[in-house]
N, C-alpha and C positions, 0 to 999 in steps of 0.2 A: 503494499498500500503506498502512494505515496503521500507524505505530511506537507509539504512546504511548494507546492504550485497551485497558484490560485489563476483566475480569471475574473478581471475588472467588470461588475456588469456593467452591458455596453461598449465594452473594449474588443468589440471585432464587429466585424461586416463581412457581406455577401453582396456581390454584383449579383443583378437579375444573371438568368442564365439562357442564353439565346442560341436555338438550332441551329447545327453547324449549316455553313453556306447564308447565314443569317447578317446580320448587321455588323459584327465584328469579326468576320469572315478575313480582312485583311491584316489586319491587327497583329503585330507579333506580342504574344502573349507576356513574357518577359516586360516590356517596356509598359503592356498596358496596365498588369498588374502591378507595378510599382507604381505609376501615374495616379492612378485609381488609390491604393494605398496612400500615398503622400496626401491626394487632397483631402480625404477622408481624416489623418492624424489635423490636417489643418481645420477641418470643421468641427475637432474635438479641442480644438487648442494644444496640441502632442505637436513635439517633433522626434523626429527618427531618431535623433542623437541620443536620446534615453535610452533605446535598446543597447545593451552587451551585447547580444549575438541574436541573429536573423534565420532562422530556416525558410529554403525558397523552396518550395514544393510543384514540380513542372515534371510532366510525363513526355510531351511531344516536343522535338527538339524543334528550335526556331533558329534564325539568323544568330550568331554571337552565343549561343546555348551552352556553349563550351564554358561563357565566363557569368552563368546565372546566377549564382549567390551574392558575389561579391558586386556584379554591377545593377543586380535590382536594388539591392539594399544603398549602391550611391546613388541609384535615381530616385530613392525614398528619401534622399538628403541625408543617409550614413556613411561617410565616404570612409569612415574611419573604424565603422565595426564589421566583426569579422562574421560572415554568412555562407553555411552550409548549405550544397544544392540536395534535396531528396526527391529520388524517383521511383514511387512505389507503387506505379500501378493507377488502381482503384483506391487502393489503403495509402494514398498518399498523404490526406489529411491528418487522418489519425494518428499513421506515425509520427508527423511532424510534430503535433501535438503530446504523444508518449516521449518524445525525445526532449521536447522543450522542457517537461514534467519533470523528467530523470535528469536532466542539469541542473533543472531547479535544486533536484533532492538531494544531488552529489554538491551542491556547492559553486559548479562550473559559473555559473554567471547568477544574475540575480534578477534581471529583466528581457524578457525574449520576443521575439514577434515572428507569428507563422504566418507566411506568404503564399497563398499556393492559388496557383496560375496557370490556365492551359485554353491552347486553341487547337480542338479537330479540326476544324474547316482545312480545306485546302491543304491536306497533311502532307510531312514531305517527302517527296521520294528521294532515297538514298544510293549513291552509286558508289563501289568500291573497284577499283583495277582488279583484275586479273589477267596476268602477263601470259599464265600457264590454260586460260581456257581456249576452248577453239577460238582461232581469229583473232585472242586477245580479249572475246568477250566479256564486258564487265560482268560482275553481280550486284543487283541491284533490289531495291525493296521497297516498296509502297508502307511506310511507317506506320498508317493508322490502319489500312484496309485488311492489310496481309497478317498482324496481329491480333486482328477482330476474327479473322477467318482461321487461323491453323497457330494453336499453341507449337512451338518445335519440340517439345518434350510428348505433350498429349496427344498430339496429331491429330488433334481435332477442335472445329470451331467453337467460341464461347460458346452459343446457343446449345450445341449438342451436350458441353459439360451439364449444364443446366437439363434436360432431357436425361441425359445418366442418371442425376441423383431421383428424379420423378420415376424412373425404371426399376433403380435399385431401392427406392420406398415404398412403391405397388401401393399405394394406396391415394395419390396424389391427380385428380382429374382435371378434363378441361374444363368444365364449367364449374368447378370451385376457385379455379385458376382466374375464371372470367368475371366472378362474384368478386374476388379480394382484389381484381384490378378496378372492376367499377367503385369499389369500397375506396381505392386507394385517390380514385379522382375525386371522388365525394368531398373527401378529407381537405386534398388541396383548395377546392372549391372553398372550403371554409378559411382557409387564410385569405381568400378575394372578397371576403365580406367587408361591409362597410367601409366602404374604399379601400380596400388591402391593408385594413388597419392589423392583423396580425405579422406579414411583411415588412411594414414599414416601420418595427420595432428595430430591424436587424438591417435593413436591405437601402443601398447606398448605389446610388447611380452611375453609370460607366460613361464614360465618354470617348469617342472616337471619329478618325478623320473621314466623314463624309465626302469631303473632297478637299484641295489643297486650299480653298480658304472657308469650307462650312466645318463646322464640327457637329456632329449627329450626340443625341444624347441617349442612353437607353433608361428608360426608369422601370422596367417590369418585365418579367420573363417574354420570352419572343418566342412563337412556334410551338406553344401547347394544343394538343388537339385532344377537343372535348370529347368523351366517350362515356355510354352508358351499358350495362348487362347485357342488354337488348343489342344493341352492336356488336357487343365483344361475340358473343354466342354464334355469330353468324360467321364471322372470321375463321379460315379453316387454319390449321396450323402449319406453321412455315415447315416445319421436318415432317414428315409422313409419320402419323400413329402417334405424335406429340402431340404437348398440351399448349404449348405458347404458340400463339398468332402473333402477327406483326402488333395488336394494340398492347398486348401482355410482357413486353419488353422497353427498355428504355432505351431512347435517342441520344445519337452523341450531341455536345452541347460547346458551347466557349462564355468560360467567367471567371471570376476570379473572387478570392474570400480573406480575410487576413482575423487573427486570433492573437493579443497579448495574453503570455503566460508568465506571471510574476509570482512574487513573492504576496503575503498576505496581507503586510502593510502597504506597500506598491498597490496592490490591487484596490485596497480601501482608498487611498490618496485617488485614484482614475476610475472610481465607479462613480455611477451616473448617479447610483443608489444607494446611499450608504447602508441601508439597511438590507440590501442582499447579497450575499457572499455566495463565492461560486469557486467549489476546489477539482480540481482534477484528482481522483482516487486511484486510478489504476490504469494500466494496459496491459491488452491480451491480444496475442497472436495465434496462428494455427496454418497446419498445412494438411488439406485432406489428400486421399486417395487421388491417383494418378486419373487425371480431366473428369474431377467430379468438383468444382470450382464451389458449388452453392454449398457447398457440407462444412465447409470451412465456416463459415459463420458461426457456426453453434460452438465449436471446441472455443475460439478466439472471444464469443462470449463469456462460455464458463469459465476460463482462464482468467478474465478481466474480474468475472462476480466475484471469484474468489479471493483474488488477491485484494480485491475492496473488503472482504470477509461479509458479504451480502449473498444472498439469492435471487433468481427472479422474482420471488413473490413481494420481496421489497423494494421493488421499482416504483414508481410513478408514471415513468414515461420511458418508450423504448422508439429508436428510430436506427433505421437498417438501411443501406445501399442496396437495391435490391434492383440489379439491373434485367433479372427474371423473375418472375411472384411468385415461380416455384421456392425461391430465395424465403421469402413471408412464408409461404408454407411449410418449407419442409421444418423450419425456426421453431412456427408454433408446436408443431407434433412432437418434437424432439424436445423444446424446454416449457411446455404446459402453458402459453401463453397465447391467449385468443388472438387471431389471427387478424381479426376486425379491430381492434382495440389499441391499436398503436401505429406509427406513422402519423399522427393528426398532422393535420397543417400542411400537409404534402412531402413528397419523398422524391430520389430520383429518377424513381419507374416512371412520373408525370412530368418532372420538370425539365431531366435529360442530365447527361452525366458527362461534364468536361472532365474526369478522370483528377487529375491534381485535386480541385476546390471541392468535389463534390461531398465527402464527406466533413468537408469543414461548415458548408452552409447545413446538413444533417445535423452536429454539434451545435452550432448556432440555434437553429430551431429548436434543437433538444434543452438547451437552456432556459429557451423563452416561455416554451410551454411548463417548463417545471417552475419558473415564477410564477405564471398564471395558476400555476395550482397550490402556489404558499409555499413550494420547497418541495426536496424528497431527493431520493437516488434516480438518477437516467444513465440508460445505457443506449452507446451507439455502435453498432456492430455492422459488420459490412465483406464482403469477398472481395478478390482482388485476382489477377491475371496468375498462372502458375500454379492454380487449384490453394490459395493462400487467402489469410483473412485477418482482419486486426478488429477492434474492439478498445473503447475504453469506459467508463465511469466516470459519471458528474454526481457531484452532491451538490445542490443547491439548498443556500439556509435563508 
């Protein structure tokens, strides 16, 4: 259990998430994330120089990605602050927060900032020289699409790993998946009520270059597809005999988010509400059997709960990264949690998956839900490429 890592109330933000090939498709994610974080800090009357360590979570390489950590920190205004680049697929945010909490616990630093940012739009096409190839033919890779479609170790596409878990469980049906998916859209709509009252608790606008002379502003999620159970049941599975249609899996997106992880005293100083205390209690991780990515959600969650000294029945709120709805169904079956009761106010299944910042937004929404509930324990957990998973437990007092 961590005892020294805290998050100031309001010491975090998430940009809107924009479906890939949308408004943010041409932005360098490192530059965009750093500029958004700098604007957000200014809105809070904070300076980036106060941080003595910065984590940059990013998974899709951009121009100058080699310098990701120190470059982003410098663009934020902290050009003398050390920064570490963390590319941990879908669990990048969870791992950044876990690393920051561990650093606080060991006394390596006292005030850290986690900036998670990615752009899946217009993914890079990598080319390596191969003089020994036929005719000197180069080796190439479509960074985003090829890695979605095949794990080099598991040898299958990501959606197949979810279907493998469904097959192994033997009790997950398409009808149940469609019903849970419809519920997830209902929960997201709750975040839009009263002119997006819930989202405005944490969401910060993102600015992008609309043209050489015009700056565009994204204020809300872009590219969401509304759906209902009646619509979902009509959609055929993507893989014959499977349970996932295009409606019951997430979509790639672009966006960024930031979270301050600091000492109890500094969190109190920076908090926008001195009556709210947010503590990072634990971090859990796991790797499931080959080509069964969705299974990793459960052991990583159980590790985090055990380290925090609590059980699932002690949780007041749960959020997940659920690229495929079977992730949630499997977790509920294994942990005895009502599948319809968690992921209130949204999840990556609905608002999209920019990879690096996905978990960060989930953690932020978890905090805000716990505050609305008057406090309690919260769990965020999710799977990641390579059949891995990561989780954190948060306590709000």
